[in-house]
C-alpha positions as CSV (number, residue, x, y, z in Angstrom):
1,M,-0.1,-0.1,0.0
2,R,2.7,2.3,1.1
3,K,4.7,1.7,-2.3
4,L,1.2,2.2,-4.4
5,I,0.8,5.5,-2.5
6,C,4.5,6.7,-3.4
7,L,3.9,5.8,-7.3
8,I,0.5,7.7,-7.5
9,V,2.1,10.8,-5.8
10,L,5.1,10.5,-8.2
11,G,2.9,9.8,-11.1
12,S,1.3,13.0,-10.2
13,L,4.2,15.0,-10.3
14,F,5.9,13.3,-13.5
15,P,5.2,16.4,-15.9
16,L,7.2,18.5,-13.2
17,W,10.4,16.2,-13.5
18,V,9.5,16.5,-17.3
19,N,9.8,20.5,-16.9
20,A,13.1,20.1,-14.9
21,Q,14.7,18.8,-17.9
22,A,17.1,16.7,-15.6
23,T,19.3,14.7,-17.9
24,Y,20.4,11.1,-17.2
25,P,20.9,9.2,-14.8
26,F,19.9,12.5,-12.6
27,G,16.5,12.7,-13.5
28,T,16.2,9.1,-12.7
29,I,18.1,9.3,-9.7
30,L,16.1,12.2,-8.5
31,K,12.5,10.6,-9.0
32,R,13.9,7.8,-6.8
33,V,14.9,10.0,-4.0
34,Y,11.8,11.6,-4.1
35,A,9.5,8.7,-4.1
36,D,11.5,7.0,-1.3
37,Q,10.5,9.9,1.0
38,G,7.0,8.2,1.3
39,K,5.0,11.3,2.0
40,N,1.4,11.7,1.3
41,A,-1.4,14.4,2.0
42,N,-2.1,12.7,5.3
43,N,1.3,12.9,7.0
44,V,2.5,16.3,5.5
45,N,-0.2,18.5,6.6
46,K,-0.5,18.7,10.0
47,P,3.1,19.3,10.9
48,A,3.2,21.8,7.8
49,Q,0.2,23.5,9.6
50,V,2.0,24.1,13.0
51,A,5.2,25.3,10.8
52,F,3.2,27.9,8.8
53,A,1.3,29.1,11.7
54,S,4.1,29.9,13.8
55,I,6.8,31.4,11.3
56,Q,7.6,34.9,11.4
57,A,7.4,37.5,8.6
58,D,11.7,37.2,8.4
59,G,11.5,33.3,8.6
60,A,12.4,32.8,11.7
61,W,10.6,30.9,14.6
62,A,10.4,32.5,17.8
63,D,10.8,29.6,20.0
64,I,14.1,28.9,18.3
65,N,17.8,29.7,20.0
66,Y,19.6,30.4,16.9
67,E,22.8,31.1,19.0
68,D,22.9,27.5,20.7
69,K,25.8,25.9,20.2
70,S,24.8,22.7,21.8
71,T,26.8,19.4,21.2
72,T,23.5,17.3,21.4
73,A,19.6,18.7,20.9
74,W,21.0,21.5,19.0
75,A,18.1,24.0,18.9
76,P,18.5,25.5,15.2
77,S,18.5,22.2,13.7
78,T,14.6,22.6,14.2
79,H,14.5,25.4,11.6
80,L,15.5,23.0,8.9
81,D,13.1,20.2,10.0
82,R,10.3,23.0,9.8
83,I,11.2,24.1,6.5
84,S,11.2,20.6,5.4
85,D,7.7,20.1,7.0
86,L,6.7,23.0,4.6
87,V,8.7,21.8,1.5
88,Y,7.0,18.3,1.9
89,A,3.5,20.3,1.8
90,Y,4.3,22.4,-0.8
91,T,5.3,19.3,-3.2
92,T,2.8,16.7,-2.2
93,A,-0.2,15.8,-4.3
94,G,-3.4,16.3,-2.1
95,S,-1.8,18.7,0.7
96,T,-3.7,21.2,1.8
97,Y,-0.5,23.3,1.0
98,R,0.1,22.2,-2.6
99,Q,1.6,25.0,-4.5
100,N,0.4,27.5,-2.2
101,D,2.4,30.7,-2.8
102,K,2.4,32.2,0.9
103,V,3.9,28.7,1.8
104,Y,6.4,29.2,-1.0
105,Q,7.5,32.8,0.2
106,A,7.8,31.1,3.8
107,I,10.4,28.4,2.3
108,V,12.0,31.2,0.9
109,N,12.4,33.7,3.8
110,A,13.2,30.7,6.2
111,L,16.1,29.7,4.1
112,K,17.2,33.2,3.4
113,L,17.4,33.4,7.3
114,W,19.3,30.2,7.9
115,Y,21.9,31.6,5.4
116,A,22.2,35.1,7.0
117,K,22.3,33.3,10.3
118,D,24.6,30.1,9.6
119,P,24.2,28.6,12.8
120,K,26.9,26.5,14.3
121,S,27.0,23.9,17.2
122,S,30.4,23.0,19.1
123,N,29.6,19.4,18.0
124,W,31.2,18.8,14.3
125,W,28.8,16.5,13.5
126,H,25.9,18.7,13.2
127,N,27.9,21.5,11.1
128,E,29.8,19.0,8.3
129,I,26.9,16.0,8.5
130,S,23.7,16.8,9.7
131,V,23.1,20.5,8.1
132,P,24.7,19.6,4.7
133,Q,22.2,16.5,4.5
134,K,19.3,18.1,5.4
135,L,19.8,21.2,3.1
136,G,20.8,18.9,0.3
137,L,17.4,16.9,1.0
138,L,14.7,19.7,1.0
139,L,16.7,21.3,-1.9
140,V,16.5,18.0,-3.8
141,I,12.7,17.9,-3.1
142,M,12.3,21.7,-4.2
143,T,13.5,20.6,-7.4
144,S,10.0,19.0,-7.9
145,A,7.8,22.0,-7.1
146,A,5.8,23.7,-9.4
147,Q,8.0,27.3,-8.9
148,Q,11.9,26.8,-8.0
149,L,13.7,28.6,-5.5
150,P,15.4,31.8,-6.5
151,D,18.7,30.7,-8.6
152,D,20.7,32.9,-6.3
153,L,19.5,31.5,-3.0
154,R,19.7,27.9,-4.6
155,S,23.3,28.8,-5.5
156,Q,24.3,30.0,-1.8
157,L,22.5,27.5,-0.4
158,I,24.5,24.7,-2.4
159,E,27.7,26.4,-1.9
160,R,27.0,26.2,1.8
161,M,26.6,22.6,1.7
162,K,30.5,22.3,1.0
163,R,31.2,21.1,4.6
164,G,33.2,17.8,6.0
165,D,36.0,16.2,4.0
166,M,34.4,12.8,2.7
167,I,38.2,11.8,2.1
168,S,39.6,11.9,5.3
169,K,36.9,10.2,7.0
170,T,36.2,6.5,7.9
171,G,33.2,4.1,8.4
172,A,30.1,5.6,9.1
173,N,31.3,9.5,8.9
174,K,32.5,8.9,5.6
175,T,29.1,7.7,4.0
176,D,27.4,10.4,5.8
177,I,29.6,13.3,4.7
178,A,29.4,11.3,1.3
179,M,25.7,11.6,1.2
180,H,25.2,15.4,1.0
181,Y,27.7,15.5,-1.9
182,F,25.7,13.0,-3.2
183,Y,22.9,15.2,-3.2
184,R,25.0,18.3,-4.3
185,A,26.0,16.2,-7.3
186,L,22.3,15.7,-8.2
187,L,21.5,19.3,-7.7
188,T,24.1,20.7,-10.0
189,E,24.0,17.7,-12.6
190,D,27.9,17.3,-12.0
191,T,28.9,13.8,-13.3
192,K,32.4,14.3,-11.9
193,L,31.1,15.1,-8.4
194,L,28.5,12.2,-8.6
195,A,31.1,9.6,-9.8
196,E,33.6,10.9,-6.6
197,S,30.6,10.9,-4.1
198,L,29.6,7.6,-4.9
199,T,33.0,6.1,-5.2
200,E,33.5,7.3,-1.6
201,F,30.1,6.5,-0.5
202,F,30.9,2.7,-1.3
203,K,34.4,2.8,-0.1
204,P,33.4,1.7,3.6
205,V,31.4,-1.5,2.0
206,S,35.0,-3.4,2.1
207,L,36.9,-5.2,4.9
208,V,39.4,-3.0,6.9
209,E,42.3,-4.2,9.0
210,G,43.4,-1.6,11.6
211,E,40.8,1.0,10.8
212,E,37.1,2.1,11.8
213,G,34.3,0.3,9.5
214,L,33.6,-3.2,8.4
215,Q,35.8,-5.8,9.8
216,Y,37.3,-9.3,8.7
217,D,34.9,-10.8,11.2
218,F,32.1,-8.8,9.8
219,S,31.5,-6.7,13.3
220,Y,31.4,-3.1,12.9
221,L,33.9,-0.7,14.7
222,Q,33.9,3.0,14.8
223,H,35.6,5.7,17.0
224,G,38.6,3.4,17.3
225,P,38.3,-0.3,17.9
226,Q,35.0,-0.2,19.6
227,L,32.1,-2.3,19.0
228,Y,29.4,-0.5,17.0
229,I,27.3,-2.9,15.2
230,G,24.5,-0.8,16.1
231,G,24.9,3.0,16.1
232,Y,27.4,3.6,13.8
233,G,26.7,0.2,11.9
234,N,23.2,1.1,11.6
235,V,23.8,4.5,9.8
236,F,26.5,2.7,7.7
237,L,23.6,0.2,6.6
238,G,21.0,2.8,6.2
239,G,23.1,5.3,4.1
240,V,24.4,2.8,1.8
241,I,20.9,0.8,1.1
242,K,19.2,4.0,0.4
243,I,22.1,5.3,-2.0
244,A,22.4,1.7,-3.7
245,N,18.8,1.8,-4.2
246,Y,18.9,5.3,-5.8
247,V,21.7,4.4,-8.2
248,A,20.4,0.8,-9.0
249,G,20.1,-0.2,-12.7
250,T,22.3,2.9,-13.7
251,P,26.2,3.1,-14.4
252,Y,26.9,3.8,-10.6
253,A,25.3,1.0,-9.1
254,L,26.6,-0.9,-6.2
255,S,29.1,-3.8,-7.6
256,K,28.3,-7.3,-7.0
257,E,31.2,-7.8,-5.0
258,K,30.2,-5.1,-2.4
259,L,26.7,-6.1,-2.5
260,A,27.8,-9.3,-1.4
261,L,29.7,-7.8,1.6
262,L,26.8,-5.6,2.4
263,S,24.6,-8.6,2.7
264,T,26.6,-10.8,4.6
265,F,26.9,-7.7,7.5
266,Y,23.3,-7.1,7.2
267,Q,21.8,-10.6,7.5
268,S,24.8,-12.4,9.2
269,T,25.7,-9.9,12.0
270,Y,23.0,-6.7,12.0
271,L,19.8,-8.6,11.9
272,K,21.1,-11.2,14.1
273,T,21.3,-8.8,16.9
274,F,17.4,-8.4,16.7
275,R,14.6,-10.2,18.7
276,N,11.4,-9.3,17.0
277,R,11.4,-5.5,16.5
278,Y,14.1,-5.1,19.7
279,V,18.1,-4.8,19.3
280,D,20.7,-6.0,21.7
281,F,21.8,-3.6,24.0
282,N,25.1,-4.2,23.5
283,V,25.4,-2.9,20.1
284,E,24.1,0.2,20.6
285,G,27.3,2.0,21.9
286,R,26.5,5.1,23.8
287,G,23.0,5.3,22.1
288,V,21.8,2.4,24.9
289,S,21.2,5.7,27.0
290,R,18.6,7.3,24.5
291,P,14.9,6.4,24.9
292,N,13.1,4.2,22.6
293,N,16.5,3.4,21.0
294,L,16.5,-0.5,21.2
295,R,13.2,-0.6,19.5
296,K,13.3,-0.7,15.8
297,P,10.1,-0.5,14.1
298,S,10.8,0.4,10.5
299,E,13.7,-1.9,9.9
300,K,11.0,-4.1,7.6
301,Y,11.0,-1.3,5.3
302,R,14.8,-1.0,5.0
303,L,14.3,-4.8,4.6
304,N,11.8,-4.4,1.8
305,T,14.4,-2.1,0.1
306,M,17.1,-4.5,0.3
307,K,14.9,-7.5,-1.4
308,A,15.0,-5.0,-4.3
309,I,18.4,-4.2,-4.9
310,D,19.4,-8.1,-4.2
311,A,16.3,-9.5,-6.2
312,G,18.2,-13.0,-6.5
313,N,17.9,-13.3,-2.7
314,A,14.4,-12.1,-2.3
315,S,13.3,-14.9,-0.4
316,L,16.1,-14.6,2.2
317,W,15.1,-10.9,2.9
318,E,11.2,-11.4,2.9
319,N,12.1,-14.2,6.0
320,E,14.2,-11.8,7.6
321,R,11.7,-9.2,7.3
322,L,9.1,-11.7,8.6
323,R,11.3,-12.4,11.7
324,V,12.3,-8.5,13.0
325,D,8.5,-7.6,12.3
326,S,7.3,-10.6,14.5
327,A,5.3,-11.9,12.0
328,E,4.2,-15.6,11.6
329,G,6.1,-17.9,9.2
330,A,9.7,-16.4,9.9
331,V,12.2,-19.3,10.1
332,I,15.2,-18.6,12.9
333,T,17.9,-20.9,12.0
334,P,20.3,-22.1,15.3
335,Y,23.3,-19.8,14.9
336,H,26.7,-18.7,16.9
337,Q,29.4,-16.5,15.9
338,H,32.2,-14.8,18.2
339,F,33.4,-11.9,16.7
340,W,37.1,-11.8,17.2
341,K,37.9,-8.1,15.8
342,G,34.6,-6.7,18.1
343,D,35.1,-8.8,21.2
344,Y,31.4,-9.9,20.9
345,T,29.4,-13.2,20.6
346,I,25.9,-13.8,19.2
347,H,24.0,-16.9,20.1
348,V,20.6,-17.4,18.4
349,R,18.1,-20.1,18.9
350,P,14.3,-20.2,17.7
351,E,13.3,-19.7,21.2
352,Y,15.6,-16.9,22.4
353,N,18.7,-15.0,21.8
354,F,21.7,-14.8,24.6
355,N,24.5,-12.4,23.3
356,V,28.0,-11.3,25.2
357,R,30.0,-8.5,25.0
358,I,33.5,-8.4,26.5
359,N,36.6,-6.4,25.7
360,S,40.5,-6.6,25.7
361,K,43.7,-4.1,25.0
362,R,42.5,-4.7,21.4
363,T,39.3,-2.9,21.6
364,K,37.8,-0.4,23.3
365,R,34.8,-0.4,26.2
366,A,31.4,1.0,25.7
367,E,32.2,4.9,25.5
368,A,30.7,8.0,27.2
369,G,30.5,11.2,25.0
370,N,28.3,14.1,24.4
371,N,26.9,13.7,27.7
372,E,25.4,10.2,26.9
373,N,26.0,7.1,28.7
374,L,27.3,8.6,31.6
375,F,27.2,5.4,33.7
376,G,28.0,2.6,31.4
377,R,31.5,1.7,32.6
378,Y,30.4,-1.9,33.0
379,L,28.8,-2.7,29.4
380,S,31.9,-4.2,28.2
381,D,32.8,-6.5,31.2
382,G,30.6,-9.6,30.1
383,A,27.2,-8.0,29.9
384,T,24.8,-10.7,29.0
385,N,21.6,-9.6,26.7
386,L,19.0,-12.5,27.0
387,Q,15.6,-11.9,25.1
388,L,13.1,-14.4,24.2
389,N,10.3,-11.9,23.1
390,G,12.3,-8.8,22.3
391,P,11.4,-5.9,25.1
392,E,13.0,-7.6,27.9
393,Y,15.4,-4.5,28.5
394,Y,13.5,-1.9,26.4
395,N,13.6,1.7,28.4
396,I,14.8,0.1,31.7
397,M,17.9,2.1,31.4
398,P,17.0,4.9,33.3
399,V,15.9,2.6,36.4
400,W,19.0,0.2,36.1
401,E,21.5,-0.6,38.6
402,W,24.4,0.1,36.8
403,D,26.9,-1.8,38.7
404,K,24.5,-4.9,38.1
405,I,24.6,-4.9,34.5
406,P,23.4,-8.5,33.2
407,G,26.5,-11.3,33.4
408,V,28.9,-8.6,35.1
409,T,31.3,-9.3,38.0
410,A,31.9,-6.0,39.6
411,A,31.9,-3.9,43.0
412,D,28.4,-3.6,44.5
413,H,28.8,0.6,45.0
414,A,26.4,2.4,47.5
415,E,25.5,4.5,44.6
416,D,26.1,4.2,40.5
417,V,29.5,5.3,39.7
418,K,30.0,7.6,36.6
419,M,32.4,7.1,33.9
420,T,35.6,9.2,33.6
421,V,36.7,8.6,30.3
422,N,35.1,9.9,27.2
423,W,35.2,8.4,23.7
424,G,36.0,5.0,24.8
425,E,38.7,3.4,27.4
426,T,41.0,0.8,25.9
427,G,40.5,-2.5,27.8
428,T,42.7,-3.6,30.1
429,N,43.2,-7.5,29.9
430,E,45.1,-9.7,27.4
431,F,42.6,-12.3,27.4
432,A,39.4,-12.5,25.5
433,G,38.0,-14.5,22.8
434,G,35.9,-17.2,21.8
435,V,35.7,-20.7,19.7
436,S,32.8,-21.0,17.1
437,D,31.6,-23.6,14.4
438,G,28.6,-21.6,13.6
439,V,26.3,-23.2,15.8
440,Y,28.0,-23.8,19.1
441,G,30.8,-22.4,21.3
442,A,32.6,-21.0,23.8
443,T,33.6,-17.5,24.8
444,A,36.0,-16.7,27.7
445,Y,37.1,-12.9,29.1
446,Q,39.5,-12.3,32.1
447,L,38.3,-9.5,34.0
448,D,40.8,-6.9,35.0
449,Y,39.0,-3.5,35.9
450,D,38.2,-1.4,38.8
451,G,40.3,-3.4,40.8
452,V,38.3,-6.6,40.2
453,L,40.0,-9.9,38.8
454,A,37.9,-12.8,37.3
455,K,37.8,-15.4,34.9
456,K,34.6,-15.7,33.1
457,A,33.3,-18.2,30.5
458,W,30.3,-18.9,28.8
459,F,29.5,-22.3,27.1
460,F,26.8,-22.1,24.2
461,F,24.5,-25.1,23.5
462,D,20.8,-25.2,22.3
463,K,18.9,-25.5,25.3
464,E,21.5,-24.2,28.1
465,I,24.0,-21.6,28.3
466,V,26.5,-22.7,31.2
467,A,28.3,-19.5,32.8
468,L,31.4,-20.3,34.8
469,G,33.4,-17.9,37.2
470,A,36.6,-18.6,38.8
471,D,39.6,-16.6,40.4
472,I,37.5,-13.8,41.5
473,K,39.7,-11.4,43.5
474,S,39.3,-7.9,44.9
475,E,40.7,-5.6,47.3
476,S,37.9,-3.4,47.3
477,A,36.0,-2.7,50.6
478,A,32.7,-2.9,48.2
479,P,31.3,-6.2,48.1
480,I,31.8,-7.9,45.0
481,A,28.6,-9.7,43.2
482,T,27.9,-11.4,39.5
483,T,24.8,-10.3,38.6
484,I,22.6,-13.0,36.2
485,N,20.2,-10.7,35.2
486,Q,18.4,-7.2,35.7
487,T,15.1,-7.1,33.5
488,W,11.8,-5.8,33.8
489,L,10.0,-8.1,36.1
490,S,7.4,-9.9,33.7
491,G,5.0,-12.2,35.8
492,S,5.6,-14.5,38.7
493,V,9.0,-15.3,40.1
494,N,9.5,-18.8,41.9
495,T,12.3,-20.6,43.2
496,S,13.3,-24.5,44.3
497,A,12.7,-22.6,47.9
498,G,9.6,-21.2,47.3
499,A,7.9,-18.3,45.6
500,V,9.2,-14.7,45.5
501,K,6.5,-11.9,45.8
502,K,6.4,-8.7,43.8
503,G,8.5,-5.8,45.9
504,E,10.4,-8.5,47.8
505,L,14.3,-8.5,48.4
506,K,15.2,-12.0,49.7
507,N,18.8,-13.5,50.3
508,L,18.9,-16.9,49.9
509,E,21.5,-19.6,50.7
510,L,20.6,-22.2,47.8
511,P,21.6,-25.5,48.1
512,A,23.3,-27.7,45.0
513,A,20.8,-28.2,42.2
514,S,18.6,-25.1,43.0
515,W,16.8,-23.0,40.6
516,V,15.3,-19.5,40.1
517,Q,12.7,-19.0,37.4
518,H,11.1,-15.8,35.6
519,N,9.6,-14.8,32.6
520,G,9.8,-18.4,30.7
521,V,13.7,-18.5,32.0
522,F,15.2,-21.3,34.8
523,Y,18.7,-19.9,36.4
524,Y,19.9,-23.5,37.5
525,F,22.8,-23.5,40.4
526,P,24.8,-26.8,40.3
527,Q,26.7,-25.8,43.2
528,Q,25.5,-24.2,47.0
529,S,25.4,-20.5,46.0
530,K,24.3,-17.4,47.8
531,V,22.0,-15.4,45.8
532,T,19.7,-12.5,46.0
533,I,16.6,-11.9,44.5
534,S,14.8,-8.4,44.0
535,T,11.6,-7.9,42.6
536,Q,11.2,-4.2,43.6
537,L,10.1,-0.9,42.2
538,Q,13.0,0.9,40.8
539,Q,13.1,4.8,39.9
540,G,15.4,6.9,37.8
541,N,15.4,9.6,34.7
542,W,16.6,9.5,31.6
543,N,18.6,12.7,32.1
544,K,20.9,11.2,34.9
545,I,22.3,8.7,32.0
546,N,22.0,11.1,29.3
547,Q,21.9,14.9,29.8
548,T,20.1,15.7,26.5
549,H,16.9,14.2,27.8
550,S,14.0,14.7,30.4
551,K,14.5,14.6,34.1
552,E,11.0,13.3,34.8
553,N,10.8,10.3,37.0
554,V,10.8,6.8,35.5
555,A,9.8,4.2,37.7
556,G,9.1,0.1,37.1
557,D,8.9,-3.4,38.7
558,V,12.5,-4.7,37.9
559,F,13.7,-8.7,38.0
560,K,17.1,-8.6,39.6
561,L,19.0,-11.9,40.7
562,W,22.7,-11.8,41.6
563,I,25.4,-13.9,43.3
564,A,27.1,-12.2,46.3
565,H,30.9,-13.0,46.5
566,G,31.2,-10.6,49.4
567,A,34.0,-8.3,50.3
568,Q,37.6,-8.7,49.5
569,P,37.2,-12.5,48.0
570,D,40.2,-14.5,46.9
571,T,39.7,-17.1,44.4
572,A,35.9,-16.7,44.7
573,S,33.9,-18.6,42.1
574,Y,30.3,-19.3,40.5
575,Q,28.4,-21.6,38.7
576,Y,25.0,-21.1,36.8
577,I,23.1,-22.6,33.6
578,V,20.6,-20.3,32.0
579,L,18.0,-22.7,30.4
580,P,15.8,-20.2,28.4
581,A,13.9,-23.2,26.5
582,A,12.7,-24.9,29.6
583,K,9.0,-25.5,29.8
584,N,8.8,-25.9,33.5
585,S,10.5,-26.9,36.8
586,K,10.3,-30.7,36.0
587,S,12.7,-30.2,33.0
588,V,15.4,-28.5,34.9
589,D,17.7,-31.1,35.9
590,P,20.7,-30.6,33.1
591,K,22.3,-34.0,33.9
592,T,23.5,-33.8,30.5
593,I,25.9,-31.0,31.5
594,A,29.0,-32.0,33.1
595,I,30.8,-29.0,34.5
596,V,34.4,-30.9,34.3
597,S,36.7,-28.0,35.9
598,N,36.0,-24.2,37.1
599,S,39.6,-23.4,38.5
600,T,42.1,-20.7,37.9
601,Q,43.6,-22.4,35.4
602,N,40.8,-23.7,32.8
603,Q,37.4,-24.1,32.9
604,V,35.5,-27.1,30.9
605,V,32.0,-28.3,30.1
606,Y,31.1,-31.5,28.3
607,H,27.4,-31.9,27.0
608,E,26.8,-35.5,27.0
609,Q,23.6,-35.6,24.9
610,L,25.5,-33.2,22.1
611,K,28.7,-35.0,23.1
612,I,30.4,-31.7,22.8
613,L,33.3,-30.7,24.9
614,Q,34.4,-27.0,25.4
615,A,37.4,-26.0,27.2
616,V,39.1,-22.4,28.0
617,F,42.8,-22.7,29.1
618,Y,44.0,-19.7,30.8
619,S,47.6,-21.2,31.0
620,A,49.3,-24.5,29.9
621,S,47.5,-27.3,31.9
622,T,45.5,-30.6,32.2
623,V,42.1,-31.6,32.2
624,V,40.2,-35.1,32.2
625,A,37.1,-35.0,30.3
626,N,34.9,-37.8,28.6
627,G,37.7,-40.7,28.9
628,Y,40.5,-38.3,27.9
629,E,43.5,-36.6,29.5
630,I,43.7,-33.4,27.5
631,K,46.7,-31.4,28.3
632,A,47.3,-27.9,26.4
633,A,50.8,-26.2,25.8
634,Q,49.3,-22.8,25.7
635,P,46.5,-20.7,26.8
636,C,43.7,-21.8,24.3
637,I,39.9,-21.9,23.9
638,I,38.8,-25.4,22.2
639,M,35.7,-27.2,21.3
640,W,35.4,-30.8,20.1
641,R,32.5,-32.5,18.6
642,E,32.1,-36.4,17.7
643,G,33.0,-37.5,14.0
644,K,32.9,-40.7,12.7
645,G,34.6,-43.6,14.4
646,N,37.5,-42.3,16.5
647,E,37.4,-38.8,14.6
648,K,36.5,-35.6,16.2
649,K,35.9,-32.3,14.9
650,L,38.4,-30.4,16.7
651,Y,38.1,-26.3,16.6
652,V,40.8,-24.4,18.3
653,A,41.3,-20.3,19.0
654,D,43.8,-18.1,20.4
655,P,42.1,-15.5,22.6
656,L,45.5,-13.8,23.1
657,Q,46.0,-13.3,19.5
658,T,49.7,-14.1,19.7
659,E,50.3,-17.8,18.6
660,S,50.9,-19.2,15.2
661,A,50.1,-22.5,16.4
662,I,48.8,-24.3,19.1
663,Q,49.7,-27.9,20.7
664,L,47.6,-30.1,22.2
665,Q,47.7,-33.7,23.7
666,F,44.8,-36.1,24.0
667,K,45.4,-39.3,25.9
668,N,42.8,-42.1,26.0
669,I,42.9,-42.7,29.8
670,K,41.2,-46.3,29.0
671,T,44.2,-47.5,26.4
672,G,46.9,-45.1,27.3
673,K,47.4,-44.1,23.6
674,S,48.3,-40.7,23.1
675,T,47.6,-38.3,20.2
676,E,49.6,-34.9,19.8
677,V,47.9,-32.3,17.5
678,E,49.8,-29.0,16.5
679,V,46.8,-26.7,15.3
680,S,48.4,-23.9,12.9
681,L,45.9,-20.8,13.6
682,P,44.9,-18.4,11.3
683,L,46.9,-15.2,10.9
684,G,46.7,-11.6,9.9
685,P,43.2,-10.1,10.3
686,Y,41.9,-13.8,11.3
687,K,44.3,-13.6,14.3
688,G,41.8,-15.2,16.9
689,S,39.3,-16.8,14.7
690,S,38.5,-20.4,14.9
691,K,40.5,-23.4,12.9
692,E,38.7,-26.5,12.3
693,V,41.0,-29.8,12.0
694,V,39.6,-33.4,12.2
695,V,41.7,-35.5,14.8
696,S,41.9,-39.2,14.7
697,L,41.7,-40.1,18.3
């Protein structure tokens, strides 16, 4: 229906495009830009009415502070938004203000005032990206108007767009600046500029090593080596898909090679962070502190565009559209990937998503900046995102207790502690990585931050995620806690020791084989554990975590579950198993899981039903599991799966990213026979990725 409306609008404007006499391919591209706006009389009249009623004779709006220099929520940008409202109303078929002379004059006056005042923010992004983009788009839309802008004003504004250097920028910033170069090329019918802008625009659709942008593991990094699959990765995707659609079928179309790279990132990385319409909070960077940012209701429209660009894979994109739009008929395939460049793990099952963010000296921690994400200091210390339906963490951030991020081991402060470094702090640990075969895997992280040390690992299967912690130490006076989850309270909370009522705070000494249940998820404790459960009301406001936003009180009931390690622990540990697919308490008895080791040297889990062994070796050490003595000569993470006969598929990764080969020895305890294996590891940009070998034992 939306496409039909756009075609009707475009058809009604066709004589105007002819009058504009735009040459090929400029006319073709201009039509697509206009059609892509999706405007109709129903959605342009009201905003235009508000803007037109309040504009002054000189083209200004009294409620806008044109001297404002703010880095975020910059007031003058509203001026351009209101001009755009008038432009759409003036050019859209069926609009009350279509070809209205007074509206035309208001547009001219407002643009003249903008040019004369030339407002500037102290944030370069507004000056070099946002303003030129907005100017460019509204000028492009005005090319469809019955009465064109005065030539001198149009020329002045096009000249004013010449801000920002697309050559020197990287990643999403490059595509953002190249976009307004592209608009300028359309407005001036400059073939050379069009070619240059599109060359630069599509340049980030390539794998980079040691730079910002799309990485060899298909994660996305921006602001240095900082995870930004959402946020800047989202901007990168949006810009490239938009422009690729505009130039499809022209000599400037995106190449097949770049389309393949774009499709892989979009489908195998970005969209895997979704559960229905909701994205993993781990991938949004400082955007996690923005209201409504985790919900992406318009993603389905971008997927429709991608389906048109990549018509050969239309069925794939249609399935993804159904999946992110919470529609019936979508197929969710089991998927597991550790991103060795981004220090991030995705684990997807039909019933749930469970993702983990870690960090190392090779990456930067989640950033604060522009007074955003002021308390996100522990977001990179093993934060776990568990979603069954999608909105489990949606807009919870103002009421979060920020030292109890899900999955994290940290000091339990009396008050939340602000971040002290802006724009990303480099990690402090060497050991961080994961092994994966695309379906199963293990991830480990040697925590060393804020005076807390720990060895943390996650072992991923179909129905279970095993979380182990060992060697937990701290000299801090504050007690240390490992948070299992902190999410919106949804329904009842039950435990093997009895129910927990809404509004309660319970400290429990749970014996081995105990469990806690909330919102369709069981948390199983194989060993005796000292846990605390809270179902209390929590309060806060967005302004506390992001000073751009409101101080209005936000409150909600929160489910919070953590393990207490006490003050100044020395070699403390924890074990818990997350069962998101368990139907009831009777199914919570994971006898199929054997926790072989949770020591200072290694952490090992064997899944008897799947016959998968996963092991993290923090140092050269030996373990005994499934009838074998396994000896690793160097730190590594391994996984083996049963093959034919005595063969096993072995997957090996180097979490330090320093070794060229790993030496392993497997000794059959029953026969005494030993097999030594030297696994040559991937090098260059693939350091840290998993190597598969077949071993005969």
